[in-house]
N, C-alpha and C positions, 0 to 999 in steps of 0.2 A: 429213576425208579429202581428199587431193589428187585432182584430176580424173584425172590419169594413173593413179593407183592404182585409182580407182573404175572407169575404163574397162578396165583390165587385168583386174580381178576380174570385171567383167561379161562380158568376152571369154572368160575362163576358165570362168565358169559356163555361158555359152551353148555353148561348145565341149564342156564336160564333159557337159552334158545330151544334146547331139547324139551324142557318142561312146558314152555309156551306152545311149541308146535304140538306136543302131545295133548295139552289141554284143549287147544282149538280143534284138533281131530276128534277128541272124545265128545266135545260139546256138539259139533255139527253132526257127528255120527248119531249121537243120542237124539238130536232134534229130527234127523231124517227118519230114524227108526220109529220115534213116537208119531211123526206125521204119517208114516206108512200104516201104523196101527190104527190111528184115528181115521184114516181113509178107508181102512177095512171095515171099521164100524159104520162109517157113512155109507159105504157100498152095501153092507148087509141091511141097514135100515131102509135104504132106498129100494132095494129089491123086495123086502118084506112088505113095505107100504104099497109099492106098485102092484104086487100080487093081490093084496087086499082090495085095492081100488079097482083093479081090472076085473077081479072076480065078482065085485058088487054089481048089482043090476043097474045097467046104464051108468056105470061109474058113479054110483050114489055116494057122494062124499060124506054125507051125514052118517050114513051107515058105517063108513070107514072110521070116522072120528069116534063113534060110540064103541068101536071094537076095543076090547081089552088088549088085543095084540098090538094095537097102534101105540098104546102107552107103555108097552113093555120095553125096558131098556132105552127109553127116550133120552136123546142127547140134549145138552143145554142149548136153549134157543134154537131148537131144530126147525129147519125149513125144508119143505119138499115141493118141487114143481115137476109135474108130469106133462109132457107134450107129445102130440102124435107126430106122424111123419110129415105133416104139413106145418109143423111148428105151432099148432094151435094148442092152447093150454086146456087140458082136460081135468086137471086137478092142481090145486095149490093149497098148501097148509096155511099160508099167510099172504093175502092179496096185497098187503102193503110192502112186501119184501121186493125191493128193486135191486137188480144186479147190473152194475155198469158193464156195458158191452155184452149183453146177454146174447144178442144175435151172433156175434163173433164166437161166443162160447158154444152156442148150439152148432154152428158150422164145424167147429173143431171136433166136437163130440161125434158128429156124423162121420167125420173123416177119420178120426183116430180111435173111435169107440170108447175112449175114456180120457178125461182131462181133469187135472187137479190144479186149482188156483186159489189165491187168497183174495178176498174181496172185503175191504175194511177189516173188521175183526173176525169175519167168517172164513172158515175153511170150507171151500166149495168143491164138490166132486160132481162132474157130469159124466154119465155113463149111458150106454145103449141097453135097452131091455127089449128082448124079442119074445113075442107071443104069437105062435103060429106064423102067419105070413106078415104080421104087423110088427113094426119097429117103433119103439117109443124112446124119447129122450127124457131121462130122469136127472134132475138137478137137485142135489141134496146139500144142505149147508148147516153148520152149527159152530158155536163158539167153544173152543177148547180151553176153557179157563184153567182146568186142572193141569193141562199140559204146559200152559204158560207159567203157572206157579212152579211146576217141577223144573222147568228149564231155568227159571230165575234162581231157584235154589241151587241148581247145578252150577250156574255161573258163579254164584257166591262161593260155593264149595271149592271150585277149581281155582278161583282167585286166592282163597286162603291157602290152598295146597301149594300154589305157585310161590307165594310170598314165603311160606314156611320152608319150601324146598330151596329157594334162593339163599335163605339164611343158613340152612344146613350145608348147601354147596360151598358157601363162603367159609364156614368153620372147617369143613372137611378139606377144602382146597388149601387153607392156611396150615392145617395140621400135616397133610401129606406132602405139600411142597417143602415144609420145614424138615420133614423126615427125609425126603428125597435129597435135599440140599445139605443135610447134616455132614455127609462125608466131605463135601467141598468146604464147609465151614471149618471142620476139623483140619483139613488140609491147609486152609488159609492161616489158621492159628499156628500150625506147625511151621509153615513157611516164614511167618513173622519171627520165629525164634532162630531161623537160620541166618547166619551172618558169615563174614569172611573168616571168623575165628571158630565157627561151629559148622563147617561144611560136612562133618561126619554125620550130622543128623539127617534123618529121612522122614518123608511124609508117610502116613499110614496108607496101605494099599487096599484095605478092605478085603473083599473076597477075590479081588484081582481079575474078575471075569467080565464085569460090566464096563461101560464107557469111563466111569469115574476111576475104577481100578486101573484101566489101561492108561488114563491120564496120569495117575499117581506113579505107575511104573515108568512111564516115559520121563516124568519129572525126576524121579530118583536116578534114572540112567544119566540124565543131564547133570545131576549133582555129582554122580560118580566121575563123569568126565571133568567137571569143574574142580572137584577135589584133587583128582590126579594132576590136572593142569597146574593148579596152584602149588601142589606139592613139588612138582617138577620145576616150576618157576622158582620156588623158594630155594630148592636144592641147586638149581642152575646158577642163581645169583650168588649163593654162598660159595660154590666151587669156582665160578668165574672170577669172583673177587679175589679168592685165594690164588688162583693161577695167574691173574694179572699182577697181583702184588709181588709174587716171587721174582720175576725178571726185573720189575721196577726197583725192588729193594736191592737186587744184585747190581744193577746199573748205578744206583745212587751210592752204594757202598764203595764200588770200585772208583768212581769219580772222586769221592771224598778222600780215599787213600792216596790217589794220585796228587791231590791238591795239598796234602800234608807237607810235602817237601819236593824239591826238584828231583827229577828222574832223568835217567839216561834215555837216549832215543830208542834203544831196543825195549826198555821197560814201558815207555809210552806206547810203542807199537803193539806190544803184547797185551797191554791193558785195553787199548782201543779195539784190538781184535776180539777180546773177550766181551767188551761192551757191544760190539757189532753183532756178535753171536746172540747175545741176550736180546738185542733189538729185533733181529730176524725171528727169534723164537716168539717175541711179543707180537710182532706183525702177523706171524702165522696163526697164533692163537686168536688174535682179533679178527682176522679174516674168517676163521672157522666159526667163531661165535656169531659174526654177522651173517654168515651163510646158513647157520643153523636157525637163527631167528627168522631169516627169510623163508626157508623151507617149512618151518613150523607154522608160519602165518599163512602160507599159501594153501596147504592141505592138498588132497587129491585134485589133479587138474586134467583137462582134456587137451593133449598136445596134438599138433598137426605136423610138426617137422619129423621127417623120417631119418633115423640115425642108423648107420651100419656099425654094430657093436664090434665086429671083428677088426674093423679099421682102427677103432679106438684102442683095442688091445695091442695091436701092432705098434701104434704110436707110443703107448705107455712103455712097451718093451724097449723101444729105441731111446726114449728119454732116460730110462734106468741105465742103459749102457753108457750114455753120455755123462751121467752123474757119477759113473765109476762104481756102481753097485756090482758086487762080485757074484751075486746069486744068479745061476743060469735059469732063465725063464723059458719054459717049453710050452708052446701053444699048439694044441691039437684040436682039429675040427673033425667031429664024428662023421661017419659015412651017411647018416640020415639027413645031413645038411646038403640037399641037392639043389636048392634054390636060394638066391640072394635074399629073397623076401623073408626066409626063415631066420636070417641073421639080422633083420631090420626091425627096429622098434620105433614107436612114436614118443618123442620126448624132448627134453632140453639137453643138447649135446654137452654143454659145459658142466651141468650138474651130474650127468651120467659119467662123464670123464672123472669128475671129482670123486664120485662113489667108487668106481673101479680102481682109481689110483690109490685111494686109501686102503682098500683091501689088499692090493698088490704090495704096497709099501709095508703093511703089517706083516704080510707073508714073508717078505724078504728080511725085514728087521728082526723078526723073532725066530728065524730058522738057521742062524749062524752060517751064512754063506752056502747052505744046502740048496739044491735045485727046487724051484717052484714050478708046479705043473698047472697049466690052465687048460681045461677041457671044455669045449663049446659043443653043445648038442641041442636037440629040439624034442620037446615032449608035449603032446597035445597041441595047445595053441600058444605055448610058452617057449621062449628061448632060455636054455639052461646053461649056466656058466659055473664051473667048479674050479675053485682056487685051492690047491693042495700043497701044503708045505711040510717040511720034516723038522719042525722047530720044537720049542719048549712045550707047546700045547697049552690047553686051558683046563684048570681043575673042573671036574664035572659039576660041582655045586655052583660054579661061577659062570657057566656058559650062558645062562639066561640073563645075567647081570651086565655082561660086557657091552651090551647095546645101550645101556643107560649112560647119560652124560657124565663124563669125568670119572667113570668107574674103570679101574685097571686091575687086572688079575694079580693075585698075590705073588705069583712067580715071575711077574714082568715089571715090577715096580722099580727095579734097579736099572732098567733100561730107559732111555730117553723117550718121553711121550707125555701127552696131557689127557689121554683117555676120552677124547671127543670124536675120534674118527669113525668108529663103528656106529655111534649114535647118529652121526650125520648121515652115514650110509643108509641106515635103517629108515630115516625120515625121507631121504631122496627117493629110495625105492618105493616107499609107501605112496609118495606123491605120484609115482609112475605106475601105480597099481601092481607093483611087484612085491617080492618078498625075499627075505634072507634067512638061511638056515645054517647053523653052525654045529659041527660035530668035531670032537677033539678027544685026544688021549694024552695025558701028561707025559712029556718026554718023547712022544712019538710023532706029534704033529697035529695039524688042524686042517679041516676041510670046510670051506665056506661055499655054500650053494646059493646061487642067485637065480631067481625066476623073473622074467620080464615078458609081458604079452607081446608076441611078435606080430608083424603085419599079416603074416600068413601062418 
């Protein structure tokens, strides 16, 4: 069932229940009020007739009947019975009138002073009348034909009103549910137009303040992420294909040249060394691509392993020395680092080592054998690591782009590299709820600041 139909039926059901409940309340309230008015008339007639009868000599009924007051405002099929304290009848307007359970009625009147009941078609009222030291039971009855007609007319009127109201509720429910769901319908139509080739389209947000507007904003933010992801994926595939093709083309070309004629042993050795270098470059690129795909798929995680960052930094320094890197690497621990917990973070040791290694390799590679300073401190709840080199620097307009996959600064393209390191670093730090900030001046050097949440 469509939402609009369901909302319309719910609106109709709710309105129908309210109208039926209101009609029942109106009907029974009107019936009660009319019965109270009719009882007032019966009470007034009973007292007037009782006074006439008691005032007559020895309760002369004939005299009472001849009185003009008796016939004044007489009710339809009016019946009056007057009894003394011994329940003996001293007057009755109709000796043939029989009331079922009259003795019980008399007892109730004597106990409660007034009782109202229905007997067949008659509305009967029993009341006490006091005259001096004497008490009389007066029972008055009449048929309320006008009241029955009015109540029947009221029932018909309420039934018509209910049926008409249900129709109006259905029309109003259909109209307002359609109006309320129109933003969703517009959103659905717009979503149907969005495909992988048109991710730039966005759904209308309306006023942006209600639930539908909030849903549209959330959906548009999701589309922003998808568009960015598809764009990065497209760029990544194009760049990765190019970077993979380069060493493969080089290897293929060198092997074809070798096979063109016989070579000397030194020539074969030199060619194989060149091929080996290309294979190592290809292997390194493949590993970084796989690592980037892994970290991009994982997203931010909750790690449980505790890692000492200072130990990783000392390990990286030793590895650079073994590799013959000439850049002096100076590691400085600030005075505010008074506890080991301040230099400890939760994460994946291998990934963190890859991230720090990439930053340190870049600092050494682009600084022309100048010293590289690593400063470790603590700020707030974060471990702060600064890598400072004295190299070629990064043009100011390109600082925000160097963390994009395969992007390389214009002043560094002559140097060996594939432009994937900082992008990988950024993703790894993001997965560890950390951040990277780069400041640089062309020709003077670069400072890379890393923040990672510490254990303490």
